[in-house]
Short mmCIF file of the C-alpha atoms (twelve columns), coordinates in Angstrom:
data_MODEL
# 
_entry.id   MODEL 
# 
loop_
_atom_site.group_PDB 
_atom_site.id 
_atom_site.type_symbol 
_atom_site.label_atom_id 
_atom_site.label_alt_id 
_atom_site.label_comp_id 
_atom_site.label_asym_id 
_atom_site.label_seq_id 
_atom_site.Cartn_x 
_atom_site.Cartn_y 
_atom_site.Cartn_z 
_atom_site.pdbx_PDB_model_num 
ATOM 1   C CA . UNK A 1   0.000   0.000  0.000   1 
ATOM 2   C CA . UNK A 2   1.891   3.102  -1.201  1 
ATOM 3   C CA . UNK A 3   -0.970  5.596  -0.786  1 
ATOM 4   C CA . UNK A 4   -3.501  5.673  2.020   1 
ATOM 5   C CA . UNK A 5   -5.759  8.073  3.883   1 
ATOM 6   C CA . UNK A 6   -4.530  9.309  7.253   1 
ATOM 7   C CA . UNK A 7   -6.916  11.255 9.501   1 
ATOM 8   C CA . UNK A 8   -5.355  13.392 12.256  1 
ATOM 9   C CA . UNK A 9   -7.900  14.651 14.797  1 
ATOM 10  C CA . UNK A 10  -6.884  17.145 17.502  1 
ATOM 11  C CA . UNK A 11  -8.714  19.322 20.014  1 
ATOM 12  C CA . UNK A 12  -5.854  21.845 19.780  1 
ATOM 13  C CA . UNK A 13  -3.602  23.130 16.989  1 
ATOM 14  C CA . UNK A 14  -2.533  19.644 15.894  1 
ATOM 15  C CA . UNK A 15  1.178   20.450 16.072  1 
ATOM 16  C CA . UNK A 16  1.954   17.640 18.513  1 
ATOM 17  C CA . UNK A 17  -0.002  15.109 16.485  1 
ATOM 18  C CA . UNK A 18  1.571   16.125 13.180  1 
ATOM 19  C CA . UNK A 19  5.092   16.073 14.644  1 
ATOM 20  C CA . UNK A 20  4.632   12.585 16.088  1 
ATOM 21  C CA . UNK A 21  3.114   11.362 12.836  1 
ATOM 22  C CA . UNK A 22  5.999   12.772 10.806  1 
ATOM 23  C CA . UNK A 23  8.520   11.104 13.114  1 
ATOM 24  C CA . UNK A 24  6.782   7.758  12.643  1 
ATOM 25  C CA . UNK A 25  6.267   7.973  8.871   1 
ATOM 26  C CA . UNK A 26  9.964   8.503  8.078   1 
ATOM 27  C CA . UNK A 27  10.584  4.949  9.296   1 
ATOM 28  C CA . UNK A 28  8.668   3.528  6.325   1 
ATOM 29  C CA . UNK A 29  9.667   3.556  2.659   1 
ATOM 30  C CA . UNK A 30  7.526   3.850  -0.444  1 
ATOM 31  C CA . UNK A 31  4.445   5.309  1.237   1 
ATOM 32  C CA . UNK A 32  2.430   8.390  0.386   1 
ATOM 33  C CA . UNK A 33  -0.181  9.250  3.024   1 
ATOM 34  C CA . UNK A 34  -3.039  11.542 2.078   1 
ATOM 35  C CA . UNK A 35  -3.361  13.548 5.272   1 
ATOM 36  C CA . UNK A 36  -6.661  14.957 6.505   1 
ATOM 37  C CA . UNK A 37  -5.934  17.256 9.445   1 
ATOM 38  C CA . UNK A 38  -8.776  18.199 11.777  1 
ATOM 39  C CA . UNK A 39  -7.789  20.791 14.396  1 
ATOM 40  C CA . UNK A 40  -9.615  22.527 17.274  1 
ATOM 41  C CA . UNK A 41  -12.132 19.673 17.374  1 
ATOM 42  C CA . UNK A 42  -14.137 20.349 20.533  1 
ATOM 43  C CA . UNK A 43  -17.783 19.537 19.762  1 
ATOM 44  C CA . UNK A 44  -19.647 16.358 18.844  1 
ATOM 45  C CA . UNK A 45  -21.043 18.193 15.830  1 
ATOM 46  C CA . UNK A 46  -17.509 18.649 14.507  1 
ATOM 47  C CA . UNK A 47  -16.857 14.950 15.057  1 
ATOM 48  C CA . UNK A 48  -19.945 14.073 13.018  1 
ATOM 49  C CA . UNK A 49  -18.453 15.905 10.016  1 
ATOM 50  C CA . UNK A 50  -15.086 14.204 10.581  1 
ATOM 51  C CA . UNK A 51  -16.651 10.746 10.800  1 
ATOM 52  C CA . UNK A 52  -18.568 11.433 7.601   1 
ATOM 53  C CA . UNK A 53  -15.252 12.154 5.878   1 
ATOM 54  C CA . UNK A 54  -13.714 8.993  7.377   1 
ATOM 55  C CA . UNK A 55  -16.602 6.933  5.975   1 
ATOM 56  C CA . UNK A 56  -15.968 8.354  2.490   1 
ATOM 57  C CA . UNK A 57  -12.162 8.057  2.761   1 
ATOM 58  C CA . UNK A 58  -11.404 5.281  5.274   1 
ATOM 59  C CA . UNK A 59  -7.886  4.977  6.651   1 
ATOM 60  C CA . UNK A 60  -5.822  5.132  9.816   1 
ATOM 61  C CA . UNK A 61  -7.162  7.586  12.427  1 
ATOM 62  C CA . UNK A 62  -4.786  9.155  14.984  1 
ATOM 63  C CA . UNK A 63  -6.079  11.556 17.587  1 
ATOM 64  C CA . UNK A 64  -5.244  13.749 20.569  1 
ATOM 65  C CA . UNK A 65  -8.578  14.362 22.312  1 
ATOM 66  C CA . UNK A 66  -8.713  14.711 26.095  1 
ATOM 67  C CA . UNK A 67  -12.516 14.776 26.504  1 
ATOM 68  C CA . UNK A 68  -13.839 11.280 27.301  1 
ATOM 69  C CA . UNK A 69  -17.123 12.004 25.532  1 
ATOM 70  C CA . UNK A 70  -15.332 13.101 22.362  1 
ATOM 71  C CA . UNK A 71  -12.987 10.110 22.468  1 
ATOM 72  C CA . UNK A 72  -15.886 7.687  22.880  1 
ATOM 73  C CA . UNK A 73  -17.787 9.216  19.938  1 
ATOM 74  C CA . UNK A 74  -14.745 9.065  17.659  1 
ATOM 75  C CA . UNK A 75  -13.730 5.530  18.652  1 
ATOM 76  C CA . UNK A 76  -17.264 4.167  18.314  1 
ATOM 77  C CA . UNK A 77  -17.628 5.813  14.908  1 
ATOM 78  C CA . UNK A 78  -14.355 4.300  13.724  1 
ATOM 79  C CA . UNK A 79  -15.396 0.850  14.991  1 
ATOM 80  C CA . UNK A 80  -18.536 1.063  12.866  1 
ATOM 81  C CA . UNK A 81  -16.467 1.914  9.791   1 
ATOM 82  C CA . UNK A 82  -13.902 -0.749 10.656  1 
ATOM 83  C CA . UNK A 83  -10.834 1.537  10.692  1 
ATOM 84  C CA . UNK A 84  -8.101  1.649  13.374  1 
ATOM 85  C CA . UNK A 85  -8.330  4.572  15.780  1 
ATOM 86  C CA . UNK A 86  -5.352  5.358  18.025  1 
ATOM 87  C CA . UNK A 87  -4.835  7.904  20.813  1 
ATOM 88  C CA . UNK A 88  -1.140  8.730  20.405  1 
ATOM 89  C CA . UNK A 89  -0.681  10.419 23.796  1 
ATOM 90  C CA . UNK A 90  -2.321  7.788  26.005  1 
ATOM 91  C CA . UNK A 91  0.866   5.781  26.755  1 
ATOM 92  C CA . UNK A 92  2.802   8.959  27.610  1 
ATOM 93  C CA . UNK A 93  0.014   10.387 29.797  1 
ATOM 94  C CA . UNK A 94  -0.418  7.044  31.585  1 
ATOM 95  C CA . UNK A 95  3.320   6.899  32.314  1 
ATOM 96  C CA . UNK A 96  3.339   10.434 33.742  1 
ATOM 97  C CA . UNK A 97  0.200   9.780  35.777  1 
ATOM 98  C CA . UNK A 98  1.701   6.650  37.287  1 
ATOM 99  C CA . UNK A 99  5.097   8.222  37.975  1 
ATOM 100 C CA . UNK A 100 3.720   11.460 39.458  1 
ATOM 101 C CA . UNK A 101 0.814   9.846  41.286  1 
ATOM 102 C CA . UNK A 102 -1.634  12.365 39.821  1 
ATOM 103 C CA . UNK A 103 -4.813  12.105 37.787  1 
ATOM 104 C CA . UNK A 104 -4.780  13.457 34.229  1 
ATOM 105 C CA . UNK A 105 -6.540  16.842 34.108  1 
ATOM 106 C CA . UNK A 106 -8.020  16.426 30.600  1 
ATOM 107 C CA . UNK A 107 -7.759  20.084 29.569  1 
ATOM 108 C CA . UNK A 108 -7.646  20.591 25.758  1 
ATOM 109 C CA . UNK A 109 -4.999  22.938 24.313  1 
ATOM 110 C CA . UNK A 110 -3.393  23.566 27.704  1 
ATOM 111 C CA . UNK A 111 0.107   23.555 26.163  1 
ATOM 112 C CA . UNK A 112 -0.833  26.668 24.155  1 
ATOM 113 C CA . UNK A 113 -1.985  28.799 27.077  1 
ATOM 114 C CA . UNK A 114 -0.634  32.363 27.243  1 
ATOM 115 C CA . UNK A 115 1.767   31.591 30.062  1 
ATOM 116 C CA . UNK A 116 5.251   32.881 30.910  1 
ATOM 117 C CA . UNK A 117 6.895   30.519 28.403  1 
ATOM 118 C CA . UNK A 118 4.659   31.800 25.614  1 
ATOM 119 C CA . UNK A 119 5.631   35.410 26.192  1 
ATOM 120 C CA . UNK A 120 9.288   34.381 26.488  1 
ATOM 121 C CA . UNK A 121 9.088   32.895 22.996  1 
ATOM 122 C CA . UNK A 122 7.527   36.072 21.617  1 
ATOM 123 C CA . UNK A 123 10.266  38.144 23.242  1 
ATOM 124 C CA . UNK A 124 12.926  35.824 21.817  1 
ATOM 125 C CA . UNK A 125 11.441  36.075 18.318  1 
ATOM 126 C CA . UNK A 126 11.348  39.875 18.482  1 
ATOM 127 C CA . UNK A 127 14.959  39.970 19.680  1 
ATOM 128 C CA . UNK A 128 16.116  37.572 16.949  1 
ATOM 129 C CA . UNK A 129 14.384  39.541 14.186  1 
ATOM 130 C CA . UNK A 130 16.071  42.722 15.371  1 
ATOM 131 C CA . UNK A 131 19.509  41.044 15.567  1 
ATOM 132 C CA . UNK A 132 19.519  39.126 12.311  1 
ATOM 133 C CA . UNK A 133 22.539  39.297 9.989   1 
ATOM 134 C CA . UNK A 134 24.719  41.496 12.200  1 
ATOM 135 C CA . UNK A 135 22.130  44.136 13.085  1 
ATOM 136 C CA . UNK A 136 22.000  46.030 16.408  1 
ATOM 137 C CA . UNK A 137 25.208  44.649 17.890  1 
ATOM 138 C CA . UNK A 138 25.374  47.257 20.670  1 
ATOM 139 C CA . UNK A 139 23.161  45.144 22.940  1 
ATOM 140 C CA . UNK A 140 24.558  41.783 21.856  1 
ATOM 141 C CA . UNK A 141 25.114  40.973 25.527  1 
ATOM 142 C CA . UNK A 142 21.350  40.388 25.866  1 
ATOM 143 C CA . UNK A 143 21.555  37.379 23.525  1 
ATOM 144 C CA . UNK A 144 21.681  33.881 24.947  1 
ATOM 145 C CA . UNK A 145 23.290  32.518 21.783  1 
ATOM 146 C CA . UNK A 146 25.182  34.254 18.981  1 
ATOM 147 C CA . UNK A 147 25.738  32.333 15.743  1 
ATOM 148 C CA . UNK A 148 28.668  33.304 13.521  1 
ATOM 149 C CA . UNK A 149 29.729  31.979 10.139  1 
ATOM 150 C CA . UNK A 150 30.331  32.813 6.510   1 
ATOM 151 C CA . UNK A 151 27.429  33.629 4.194   1 
ATOM 152 C CA . UNK A 152 24.815  30.880 3.508   1 
ATOM 153 C CA . UNK A 153 25.584  28.598 6.453   1 
ATOM 154 C CA . UNK A 154 21.941  28.623 7.680   1 
ATOM 155 C CA . UNK A 155 22.528  31.184 10.410  1 
ATOM 156 C CA . UNK A 156 19.188  32.953 9.967   1 
ATOM 157 C CA . UNK A 157 16.826  29.933 9.815   1 
ATOM 158 C CA . UNK A 158 18.673  28.308 12.714  1 
ATOM 159 C CA . UNK A 159 18.394  31.531 14.736  1 
ATOM 160 C CA . UNK A 160 14.638  31.674 14.216  1 
ATOM 161 C CA . UNK A 161 14.222  28.005 15.073  1 
ATOM 162 C CA . UNK A 162 16.042  28.633 18.351  1 
ATOM 163 C CA . UNK A 163 13.957  31.741 18.984  1 
ATOM 164 C CA . UNK A 164 10.807  29.669 18.558  1 
ATOM 165 C CA . UNK A 165 12.164  27.537 21.395  1 
ATOM 166 C CA . UNK A 166 12.406  30.679 23.543  1 
ATOM 167 C CA . UNK A 167 16.142  31.321 23.099  1 
ATOM 168 C CA . UNK A 168 17.238  34.875 22.288  1 
ATOM 169 C CA . UNK A 169 19.554  34.408 19.317  1 
ATOM 170 C CA . UNK A 170 21.607  36.831 17.236  1 
ATOM 171 C CA . UNK A 171 23.661  35.985 14.160  1 
ATOM 172 C CA . UNK A 172 26.645  37.743 12.644  1 
ATOM 173 C CA . UNK A 173 28.233  37.029 9.242   1 
ATOM 174 C CA . UNK A 174 31.984  36.510 9.028   1 
ATOM 175 C CA . UNK A 175 33.242  38.342 5.966   1 
ATOM 176 C CA . UNK A 176 36.988  38.574 5.171   1 
ATOM 177 C CA . UNK A 177 38.358  42.121 5.410   1 
ATOM 178 C CA . UNK A 178 35.261  43.341 7.252   1 
ATOM 179 C CA . UNK A 179 35.799  43.972 10.946  1 
ATOM 180 C CA . UNK A 180 33.527  42.156 13.347  1 
ATOM 181 C CA . UNK A 181 31.818  44.222 16.085  1 
ATOM 182 C CA . UNK A 182 33.865  44.668 19.257  1 
ATOM 183 C CA . UNK A 183 30.838  43.678 21.334  1 
ATOM 184 C CA . UNK A 184 31.165  40.130 19.992  1 
ATOM 185 C CA . UNK A 185 34.509  39.724 21.756  1 
ATOM 186 C CA . UNK A 186 33.392  41.213 25.072  1 
ATOM 187 C CA . UNK A 187 30.539  38.892 25.957  1 
ATOM 188 C CA . UNK A 188 30.207  37.189 29.331  1 
ATOM 189 C CA . UNK A 189 29.822  33.424 29.703  1 
ATOM 190 C CA . UNK A 190 26.043  33.733 29.870  1 
ATOM 191 C CA . UNK A 191 26.105  34.403 26.112  1 
ATOM 192 C CA . UNK A 192 27.383  31.484 24.046  1 
ATOM 193 C CA . UNK A 193 28.988  32.111 20.641  1 
ATOM 194 C CA . UNK A 194 28.833  29.199 18.202  1 
ATOM 195 C CA . UNK A 195 30.331  28.988 14.712  1 
ATOM 196 C CA . UNK A 196 28.495  27.376 11.786  1 
ATOM 197 C CA . UNK A 197 30.481  26.041 8.847   1 
ATOM 198 C CA . UNK A 198 30.128  23.769 5.822   1 
ATOM 199 C CA . UNK A 199 32.262  22.345 3.029   1 
ATOM 200 C CA . UNK A 200 33.480  24.769 0.331   1 
ATOM 201 C CA . UNK A 201 31.965  22.641 -2.453  1 
ATOM 202 C CA . UNK A 202 28.540  22.603 -0.857  1 
ATOM 203 C CA . UNK A 203 28.754  26.286 -0.013  1 
ATOM 204 C CA . UNK A 204 29.675  27.143 -3.592  1 
ATOM 205 C CA . UNK A 205 26.646  25.257 -4.921  1 
ATOM 206 C CA . UNK A 206 24.300  26.850 -2.391  1 
ATOM 207 C CA . UNK A 207 25.537  30.315 -3.322  1 
ATOM 208 C CA . UNK A 208 25.198  29.588 -7.046  1 
ATOM 209 C CA . UNK A 209 21.612  28.471 -6.545  1 
ATOM 210 C CA . UNK A 210 20.960  31.597 -4.520  1 
ATOM 211 C CA . UNK A 211 22.280  33.880 -7.280  1 
ATOM 212 C CA . UNK A 212 20.369  31.979 -9.966  1 
ATOM 213 C CA . UNK A 213 17.142  32.409 -8.015  1 
ATOM 214 C CA . UNK A 214 17.827  36.159 -8.022  1 
ATOM 215 C CA . UNK A 215 18.714  36.142 -11.757 1 
ATOM 216 C CA . UNK A 216 22.238  37.329 -11.001 1 
ATOM 217 C CA . UNK A 217 25.586  36.336 -12.486 1 
ATOM 218 C CA . UNK A 218 27.300  33.283 -11.004 1 
ATOM 219 C CA . UNK A 219 30.846  34.017 -12.191 1 
ATOM 220 C CA . UNK A 220 31.849  36.084 -9.155  1 
ATOM 221 C CA . UNK A 221 34.194  35.680 -6.172  1 
ATOM 222 C CA . UNK A 222 31.094  34.976 -4.091  1 
ATOM 223 C CA . UNK A 223 30.831  31.485 -5.616  1 
ATOM 224 C CA . UNK A 224 34.483  30.860 -6.448  1 
ATOM 225 C CA . UNK A 225 35.535  27.649 -4.684  1 
ATOM 226 C CA . UNK A 226 39.061  28.794 -3.800  1 
ATOM 227 C CA . UNK A 227 37.775  32.103 -2.437  1 
ATOM 228 C CA . UNK A 228 35.142  30.254 -0.432  1 
ATOM 229 C CA . UNK A 229 37.795  27.869 0.911   1 
ATOM 230 C CA . UNK A 230 39.762  30.851 2.179   1 
ATOM 231 C CA . UNK A 231 36.611  32.230 3.850   1 
ATOM 232 C CA . UNK A 232 35.868  28.920 5.571   1 
ATOM 233 C CA . UNK A 233 39.457  28.556 6.811   1 
ATOM 234 C CA . UNK A 234 39.467  32.153 8.045   1 
ATOM 235 C CA . UNK A 235 36.205  31.596 9.966   1 
ATOM 236 C CA . UNK A 236 37.459  28.320 11.501  1 
ATOM 237 C CA . UNK A 237 40.713  29.938 12.657  1 
ATOM 238 C CA . UNK A 238 38.747  32.762 14.234  1 
ATOM 239 C CA . UNK A 239 36.500  30.326 16.137  1 
ATOM 240 C CA . UNK A 240 39.531  28.326 17.281  1 
ATOM 241 C CA . UNK A 241 41.300  31.468 18.471  1 
ATOM 242 C CA . UNK A 242 38.250  32.610 20.432  1 
ATOM 243 C CA . UNK A 243 37.477  29.091 21.701  1 
ATOM 244 C CA . UNK A 244 34.025  29.120 20.086  1 
ATOM 245 C CA . UNK A 245 32.601  25.658 19.301  1 
ATOM 246 C CA . UNK A 246 31.969  24.960 15.611  1 
ATOM 247 C CA . UNK A 247 29.180  22.903 14.051  1 
ATOM 248 C CA . UNK A 248 29.448  21.593 10.495  1 
ATOM 249 C CA . UNK A 249 25.993  21.979 8.902   1 
ATOM 250 C CA . UNK A 250 26.915  20.221 5.632   1 
ATOM 251 C CA . UNK A 251 24.666  17.223 6.213   1 
ATOM 252 C CA . UNK A 252 22.377  18.601 8.902   1 
ATOM 253 C CA . UNK A 253 18.885  19.958 8.737   1 
ATOM 254 C CA . UNK A 254 18.140  23.192 10.589  1 
ATOM 255 C CA . UNK A 255 16.375  21.132 13.278  1 
ATOM 256 C CA . UNK A 256 19.424  18.892 13.761  1 
ATOM 257 C CA . UNK A 257 21.774  21.876 13.934  1 
ATOM 258 C CA . UNK A 258 19.513  23.589 16.465  1 
ATOM 259 C CA . UNK A 259 19.318  20.410 18.557  1 
ATOM 260 C CA . UNK A 260 23.108  20.256 18.830  1 
ATOM 261 C CA . UNK A 261 23.282  23.962 19.654  1 
ATOM 262 C CA . UNK A 262 20.736  23.519 22.445  1 
ATOM 263 C CA . UNK A 263 22.756  20.572 23.793  1 
ATOM 264 C CA . UNK A 264 25.930  22.688 23.858  1 
ATOM 265 C CA . UNK A 265 24.099  25.605 25.427  1 
ATOM 266 C CA . UNK A 266 22.507  23.489 28.170  1 
ATOM 267 C CA . UNK A 267 25.863  21.850 28.895  1 
ATOM 268 C CA . UNK A 268 27.437  25.300 29.292  1 
ATOM 269 C CA . UNK A 269 24.657  26.347 31.687  1 
ATOM 270 C CA . UNK A 270 25.140  23.191 33.756  1 
ATOM 271 C CA . UNK A 271 28.902  23.755 33.946  1 
ATOM 272 C CA . UNK A 272 28.366  27.374 35.015  1 
ATOM 273 C CA . UNK A 273 25.829  26.322 37.645  1 
ATOM 274 C CA . UNK A 274 28.176  23.617 39.004  1 
ATOM 275 C CA . UNK A 275 30.984  26.148 39.399  1 
ATOM 276 C CA . UNK A 276 28.724  28.428 41.413  1 
ATOM 277 C CA . UNK A 277 27.754  25.662 43.869  1 
# 
């Protein structure tokens, strides 16, 4: 079965459900799910419409519904159609309930409440937007993480991914013969500077594609492999001199790069906390 219908039913935004589904699907080859995403499902009337769609396009049903009434309606409807219906969070919630000795509260969309963490993410996003690509370096000390690297090493998308996780992130390009801001070299340990790099061949191709998308010439120093090699070596030497960790993004997605950055950042925080004890 290469193509099948997949119904995702959530009483919130559906982000958790879609992320878990994506993580599971990559383990299977040669499949092409036709996804039907149903979000903010909080009334039986909505479920009636969803079940009608499931009848017309039967397939696997995954859901994150906390209301017992809603769960019962959906599961009974799927039984009648003869399709599998799975609550993806039940094993995790049961484990937490058992470990913590508490009953599950069954509150839909609670993870998206406007709490302190939510406003921290908004603040981080605003900070990152204002400090993208070497802007506003006078208050660089307010950043939690500063990413440095030559052009087209995914500094901006990685910065915004980190900001979405609530981490104030700035990024500064390393360009030969252009002086870096003094504030970058005067940061305390609470701000972590991390270098991003990639192979010259890959960087040359990425830059060529970038220029082509802008209908610009590709026979410039910007895409010259030897020139790029010099840039990469210069950036690596700088990071080594300043004792900044370096991450090679050549074969990493933005998510993977961000995950390693968060690991390094948390390790630094733990080391700092241990020294203070």
